[in-house]
C-alpha positions in Angstrom: 28.3 21.5 30.0 24.6 20.7 30.5 23.6 23.3 27.9 26.0 21.7 25.3 24.6 18.2 26.0 21.0 19.5 25.7 21.9 21.2 22.4 23.6 18.1 21.1 20.5 16.0 21.9 18.2 18.5 20.2 20.4 18.4 17.1 20.9 14.6 17.0 17.3 13.7 17.7 15.9 14.7 14.2 18.9 13.1 12.5 18.5 9.9 14.4 14.8 9.8 13.6 15.5 10.5 10.0 18.1 7.7 9.9 15.7 5.2 11.5 12.9 6.1 9.0 15.3 5.9 6.1 16.7 2.5 7.3 13.3 0.9 7.9 11.9 2.3 4.6 14.8 0.9 2.6 14.7 -2.5 4.4 10.9 -2.8 3.8 11.3 -1.8 0.1 14.0 -4.4 -0.4 12.0 -7.2 1.3 8.9 -6.4 -0.7 10.9 -6.3 -3.9 12.5 -9.6 -3.0 9.0 -11.2 -2.5 7.8 -9.8 -5.8 10.9 -11.1 -7.6 10.4 -14.5 -6.2 6.8 -14.5 -7.3 7.8 -13.5 -10.8 10.3 -16.3 -10.9 7.7 -18.8 -9.7 5.3 -17.5 -12.3 7.7 -17.9 -15.2 8.5 -21.4 -14.1 4.8 -22.3 -13.5 5.5 -23.0 -9.8 2.5 -21.1 -8.6 -0.2 -23.4 -10.1 -0.7 -25.5 -7.0 -0.6 -22.5 -4.7 -3.2 -20.7 -6.8 -5.5 -23.7 -7.0 -5.4 -24.6 -3.3 -5.9 -21.0 -2.0 -8.6 -20.2 -4.6 -10.5 -23.4 -3.7 -10.3 -22.6 0.0 -11.5 -19.0 -0.3 -14.3 -19.8 -2.7 -15.5 -22.7 -0.4 -17.1 -19.9 1.7 -19.3 -19.0 -1.3 -22.8 -17.7 -0.4 -25.1 -14.8 -1.4 -24.2 -12.6 1.6 -20.5 -13.3 1.2 -20.6 -12.5 -2.5 -22.4 -9.2 -1.7 -19.8 -8.4 0.9 -17.0 -9.2 -1.4 -18.4 -7.0 -4.2 -18.7 -4.1 -1.7 -15.2 -4.6 -0.4 -13.7 -4.8 -3.9 -15.4 -1.5 -4.8 -13.4 0.1 -1.9 -10.3 -0.7 -3.9 -11.6 0.4 -7.3 -10.1 3.3 -9.2 -13.2 5.5 -8.8 -13.3 5.1 -5.0 -9.5 5.7 -4.7 -9.7 8.8 -6.7 -12.6 10.1 -4.7 -10.8 9.3 -1.5 -7.7 11.1 -2.8 -9.7 14.2 -3.6 -11.4 14.3 -0.3 -8.4 13.6 1.9 -6.0 15.6 -0.3 -8.3 18.6 -0.1 -8.4 18.4 3.7 -4.6 18.0 3.9 -3.9 20.8 1.5 -6.5 23.5 2.2 -7.3 22.8 5.9 -4.0 21.6 7.3 -1.7 23.3 4.7 0.3 20.0 4.4 1.5 20.5 0.9 4.2 17.7 0.7 2.0 15.2 2.5 -0.7 15.8 -0.2 1.9 15.4 -2.9 3.2 12.2 -1.5 -0.3 10.8 -1.0 -1.2 11.6 -4.6 2.1 10.1 -5.8 1.4 6.9 -3.9 -1.9 6.6 -5.9 -0.9 7.8 -9.3 2.5 6.2 -9.2 1.1 2.9 -8.0 -1.5 2.9 -10.8 1.1 3.7 -13.4 3.5 1.0 -12.2 0.7 -1.5 -12.1 -0.2 -0.8 -15.7 3.4 -1.2 -16.8 3.8 -4.5 -14.9 0.6 -5.9 -16.3 1.8 -5.0 -19.8 5.2 -6.7 -19.2 3.8 -10.0 -17.9 0.4 -10.1 -19.7 -1.0 -12.9 -17.6 -4.5 -13.8 -18.5 -7.2 -13.9 -15.8 -8.4 -17.1 -14.2 -10.5 -19.3 -16.5 -13.4 -19.5 -14.1 -16.6 -17.6 -13.5 -16.1 -14.0 -12.8 -18.6 -12.5 -10.4 -17.8 -9.0 -11.5 -16.9 -7.5 -14.8 -13.2 -7.0 -15.4 -10.8 -6.3 -18.3 -7.1 -6.3 -18.9 -4.3 -8.5 -17.6 -4.1 -10.3 -14.3 -0.6 -10.0 -12.8 -0.1 -8.2 -10.5 -3.6 -7.4 -9.1 -4.3 -3.7 -9.6 -6.8 -3.6 -6.7 -4.2 -5.2 -4.3 -1.3 -3.1 -5.5 -2.8 0.3 -5.7 -4.9 -0.2 -2.5 -1.7 -1.3 -0.6 0.1 1.8 -1.9 -2.7 4.4 -1.3 -4.4 3.1 1.8 -1.0 2.1 3.1 0.2 5.7 2.7 -3.0 7.1 4.1 -2.8 4.8 7.1 0.8 5.8 7.7 0.0 9.5 7.6 -2.7 8.9 10.2 -0.3 6.8 12.3 2.4 9.4 12.5 -0.1 12.2 13.1 -1.6 10.3 16.1 1.8 9.3 17.5 2.9 12.9 17.4 -0.2 13.7 19.5 0.8 10.8 21.9 -2.3 8.8 21.0 -0.4 5.5 20.7 -3.3 3.1 21.2 -5.4 4.8 18.6 -2.4 4.9 16.2 -2.0 1.1 16.4 -5.8 0.7 15.8 -5.2 2.6 12.5 -2.4 0.2 11.6 -4.6 -2.9 12.2 -7.6 -1.4 10.4 -5.5 -0.4 7.4 -3.9 -3.8 7.0 -7.3 -5.5 7.5 -8.8 -3.4 4.7 -5.9 -4.0 2.3 -6.0 -7.7 2.9 -9.8 -7.9 2.6 -9.6 -6.1 -0.8 -7.1 -8.7 -2.0 -9.1 -11.6 -0.8 -12.3 -10.2 -2.4 -10.5 -10.3 -5.8 -9.7 -14.0 -5.4 -13.2 -14.8 -4.1 -14.8 -13.1 -7.1 -12.7 -15.2 -9.5 -11.0 -12.3 -11.2 -7.4 -12.9 -9.9 -5.1 -15.7 -8.9 -3.8 -15.6 -5.3 -0.3 -15.1 -6.7 -1.6 -12.0 -8.5 -2.8 -10.6 -5.2 0.3 -11.4 -3.2 2.4 -9.9 -6.0 0.2 -6.8 -5.9 0.7 -6.5 -2.1 4.5 -6.9 -2.6 4.8 -4.3 -5.4 2.4 -1.9 -3.6 4.4 -2.4 -0.4 7.6 -1.6 -2.1 6.1 1.6 -3.6 4.6 2.9 -0.4 7.8 2.2 1.4 9.6 4.4 -1.2 7.0 7.1 -0.8 7.4 7.0 3.0 11.2 7.4 2.7 10.6 10.3 0.3 8.3 12.0 2.7 10.8 11.8 5.6 13.6 13.1 3.3 11.4 16.1 2.5 10.5 16.6 6.2 14.1 16.4 7.3 15.4 18.9 4.8 12.4 21.2 5.5 13.2 21.1 9.2 16.9 21.7 8.5 16.1 24.8 6.5 13.9 26.1 9.3 16.7 25.5 11.8 19.0 27.7 9.6 
């Protein structure tokens, strides 16, 4: 009887974990998509004007030479060149050192898929950038923010991989430090875009929402793959 119950727990545990990851991933994706849809609606009906003006004014009220230098540094962390370099470095470690093929694939998907989706969304909405002084050179459309969206997708996925790895090693405190640092970095990148005058706040929030939906989908995909890989090994 005890052997049967132990076997049942061993079988059910991965299934329960998979179900929990799937549920939370789907819920998160739906919430982020809902936020993005609301922002699109507000944009179409010009209901974000006051929000954009007030938030931009508040953030730019901290203007100074040191803050500007810091904002430029932070915004470069979310640039395409930096993200690609990070992907190559981390991806090489995951693939060649740890032999984590699917984790590498999903991390690359979070970056490339996020960038592709951002380009499509920008082309659909074609919102012009703020008509104020830009402290860095930019081109293209404004909505949603590419830095915010792709950083949320890539750094979000990278942070998640670190988080689950540390939790599997029972390093719970360190795993939550990773969560806080990841969120802080992503938010800082978004704020830097507003401070530098190249995006409206609604662009940045929309980027976070779209990037969040994409990374949630990537996380679900990762756990689907992990589950079926584990199921095959069990057979």
